[in-house]
N, C-alpha and C positions, 0 to 999 in steps of 0.2 A: 268698621271692617270686622266681620266675623272671621275668626281664625280657622273655622271649619273650611272656609273657601281656599285656604292656603296650605292645607295639609292633605296628604294622600289618603288618610283614614277618613277625612271628612267630618271630624268632630272638633269642638272648641268654641268657646263663647267669644264675645267682642273684645277688641283691643281698646284700651282707654285712649291711646294715641298711636298713630300709625304713620310711618314714613317709608318711602321707597328710595333706595340709593342705587343709582345706575353707574356711578364712577367711584373710584377709590377715595377721592376727596370728599364726595358726598357721604360715603360710608363712615369715614373717620369723623366728619362733622356731626352726623346724626348720633353716633355713639358718644362723642364728647359732650354734646348738648344734653343728652340724658344723664351723663355722669355729673355735669355741672349742676343740673337741677335735682340731683339725688333721686332720680326716677329708677325704678326697676327696669331692666333691659332684657328683651328677648329678641334674638336674631332668628330670622326664618329665610331660607332660600328655597330649596325644593320642597320642604315640609314633609319629607318622607320618613323622618326619624323622630317625630314628635307626637305625643298625645297630650293635648292641651285641655285644661279644666273647662267644664261646661260654664263656669262663672266667667271665663275669659281671662284676660291678663291686665292687671291694674297698674300698667306702666307703659313704657314706650316699646312698640314692636317695630323693628327695623327689618324691612325685607331687602335682602342682599340680591340685587339684580344686576350686578356687574357682569359684563360679558367679554369674551374674546380670548384668544390664545396666540402665542407667537414663538417662533424658533429663535432662541437666544444664542445658541452656539451649536456647532456641528463639527465633530472630529471623527476620523475613521476608527480610532481605537475606543472612544467612549460613547459614540453615538450622538444623539441629539438632545439638547437641553431645551425642553418645551415648557413655557410658562403659561398658566391658565388662570383667568380671573376667578375669584371665589364663587360668584353667582352663575357661572357658566354651567349649563346642564351637563351632568357627568357623561351620559351615554353619547351625547353629541360629540363631546371631546374625544371619547374612545374611538368613535367612527372617524373623526377627523384625523387622528394620529395614524390609523391604518390606511386611510386614503392617501396620506402623504408619505407612506412608505416606512413608517415606524411601527415596531412591534413591542409587546410587553404588557399591554393592557387588555388584550383580547379576551382573556378569561373573566374579566370584570365587566363585560358587556351587559347591557340591559338593567343595570342597577339604577334605580331612580334616585333623584336628588341632585345636589350641586357638587361641583369639583371641590369647593372649599370645605365641604363636610367630610370628604374622604380621609384627610390626614387626622382629623379629630377622632374618628371612630376606628381608624386603621381598617377601612372597609376591605372586605375580602370575600371571595367566592371561588369555588371549584379549584382549590389548591393554590390560589394566588391572593395576595393582599398588596395594598398600595405601598406599604413599607418597603417592598422589594424594589420599587422604582422611583420613589420620591427622593429628590436631591436636596431640596430646601423648601421652607415655607416662610413666606413674608407675612408678618402680623403687625397689628397695632396693639401695643401693650398698654392697657387701660390704667394699670397701676403707675407706670412710669411716664405715661403719655408720650410715647415715642415709638417709632417703627423698630421692630426687632425681627431679625431673620434667624431661623433655626436650620442648622444642618440636620441631615437624617439622624445622625447619632444623638443629637441633642433632644430629639422628640420622644425618646424613651418608649418606642413602639412596643406593644404587646398585643395579645389576642384581643381584638376589638377595643383597643385602649391606646392611649398616648398621654403625654404630658398635657397636651391641649385639652383633652377630655377631663383629666384629673384636676384641672384648674378651672373647670366650668361648673357652675351651680345653678340649677333651675333654668337652664337654657341661656345663662348669662356668663360668657367666657371672660377670663382675664385677657387672653390673647385672641383678638379678632382676626381671623384668617383673611388676608387680602389677596394673596396670590400663592399658587403652589407650582413648583418647577419639578418636572419629571425627567429622568434620564432614561431615554429609550434607544434601543438598537435599531439600525436600519436593516431592512431585509423583508423577506416574505414568510419565513418560517417563524412561528410563534415560539414563546418560551416553552421549555419542556413541560409536558402535561403532568400536573401534580395531583390529579383527582381521578379515582377509578371510574366513577360514573361518567365523567367527561370522556375518558379514554374509551369506554365501551361505546359511547355515542359516535365516536370517530373511528371505530374499528381499529384502535391502536392500543398501545400499552402505556402504562404510567412511565413517564420519563422520555417517551418519544416526542419528537418535534414534527409538527405538521403545519400546513399553511395557516397563517394567522386568520385569514378570512374564513376558512373552514371552522376554526375554533370559535370565532364570533358567531357564526351561523348556528353551530351546535349549542352554544351556551344560550343563545336567544330562544331556541326551541325548547331546551330543558327548562329554562326559567318560565316560559309561557305555559308549559305543561303543569307547572306548580302555581300558576297565578301570580308569578313574581315579575311580570312585565306589565306596566301600567296600561290599563284599558278601561275607559270610563264605562263601557257596556258590560264589563265583567266584574261583578261584585266581589269576587275572590281577590281582586287586585286593590280593593279599597282597604288598605292595611298599611302597616309600617314595614312590611316584609316580615322577616323572622322576628317574632316578639321576644323570644328568649335566646340567650347565648348558649352555646354548648358548654356544659359544666366541665371545669378542669379540677380534678380531685387527686389526692394521693393514690398511688397505685394500689395500696392495700385496701383503700376504701372501695375501690372498684371490684375487688375480689369477691365481694358478697353479691354481686349482680349475677343474673343468669348467664350461662355460657354464651348465649347468642347476642349479648349486649355489645354493640360496637365499642371498641376502645382504640385510641390512637395515641402513641407516645407524645408527651408534651414536654419532656426534659425534666431534669432534677427530680426524678422519682414521681412525676405526675403523669396522668393520662387524661385525655380529652374524651368525653362521652358524647353520645348523640342525644340532644334534647328531644328531637322528633321521636326517636325510639322510646325514650322514657315516657313521653306524653302518651304515645299510642298504647304502650304496655300498661299504662295506669288507667286505661279505660276511656280515654278521650280520643275518639276517632275523628276522622274528617267530618266536618259539618256539625260537630258538637255545639249545641246551643240552638240549632234549628228545630222546628216542630218535629216531633217524633223522636227526639233524643232526650236523654236525661237532663241535659242542660237548658232545655227550653225555658224553664221558669226563671233563669238568671236574667234574661233580657227580652223575653217574649219573642225570640227569633230575630230581633233587630241586630244582634251581634252574634257571631259564632266563629269557631275555627273554620278556616278555609275548607271548601269541599275538595280541594286538590292537595292540601299540604297542612299537616297538623301544627306547624310552627307559626302560622299566621293567624292573628285574630282580626276578623273582618267586619266591616260595617255593611250589613245586608240591606240597609235603607232605613233612615230615620234614627240610627243609633246615636247615643250620647257617649261622652267619654266615660261616664259611669257604667254604661252598658259594656263597653270594650273592656274596662278594667274588671268588671264582675266576672266575665268569662276567663280573662287571664288569671285572676286570683284563684278561681276554682281549679284551674289547671295546675297552677303552681302548688297549691295546697294538696291536691290529689297526688301529684308526683312525690312530694315530700312524705306524705303518709304511706305511699306504696313502697318507695325505695329509700327514704331517708335522705334524699338529695334535694336541695333547694335551688330552684331555677331563678335566674335573675333576668330582669328585663333588659333588652337591647335598646329600645327607643328611650329618649328622654321623656320623663313625665313632668309636665309643667303645672305647678301648683296642685299636683296629685301625688298619690303614693300607691304602691301595690301592697 
C-alpha cells in the first residue's frame, strides 16, 4: 500500500505493513500487535494532516476506519451528548448533527479528515474550535495498556494543540483516540459568530447568532473559494489545508511589524499574527512554485502554493514529499528573513523534517 493513496496531499511511499481497523476492538488489537512486535506505528484515518516521506514507513500503518455516531444523553439544560467513532469522516458528522437538530459545529464544516483527529489538533476555523464543544475523549493508552477517558479539562487544549498531540511522536501517539463525545445544544440558531470574514459573508456582525444551516452553507462557500474543500478535480485541494499555523508571539515582538499586519489578542501579553499575511508580504504569492514564478525551480511546478490561498502547499500533479517540503521550506525561510518570525508546520511530518 502506497501511503500517497491515503493522504489528501497525495504523497508518501509504501507501508512495510498495513492493516485496516473497522471496529474499536480491531483498532486496539492492531496497535497492540505492533507494540508487542516492537514495530514503529503510524495511524491514518482521513490522511488530511500528514506529509509522509517518499521512502514510505518502515513499520505498521493502521488505517482507522471505525464509523458511526450515537446520542448518549439528552437534557434540556445541557443539550445532547453525541459520541462519534474515531474514523468517522468529520464533515459527515457535522452534517449529521445539524440534520438531527443540534448546533455548535456548523463553523467547522468542510474540514477534511476524521472525527478522531479533531481533539488531537484542536481543530478550528472561523472563530470556532472543537475544544469549545468536546466533553470527553475515550482512548487506548499504549503505555499502560488500558482504556483511558479524558474530560475536556484534562486534554490541556491550546491553539492547534492538546495533550494528545504533545504525546505523539512521528505520527505514533501514546493515546489512540477511539471515540470523542461532543456536548451540543438543540436548536436552529448557531453559536455566536466569532470571525469577521464569516460575519460579512452572512451580512451579520461578530457575536450575532443566525441559523446554523446558513452558517454551514457560508463556511462551505468560503472554504471552497480558498481550495479548502476536497475536490479531486481541483489541484488546489491536494494539500494538508493550512500548512503553517498562525504565529503567537509576545506583543512587543509584533510592534516591529508594519501597521497593517493583522494582530489578534492571545492572552498573557501575547498576540496571534496571520501566517497568510506574513507569507504574502514576504514575496510568496498565490501559485508560488508554478511556472513563471520565482519558485518554479524548487519542484519544477509539481508543487506550489495554492492559486487560491497562500497557506496551502499543493500537489499540482506528480509531486513528491520532497517537492512539497521544498516549497514549504522556502516560504518558512523567506518569512523569517523578512520579518524575523519563524513559521511552524501544522501537519505532521512522518520521517521528514522542515
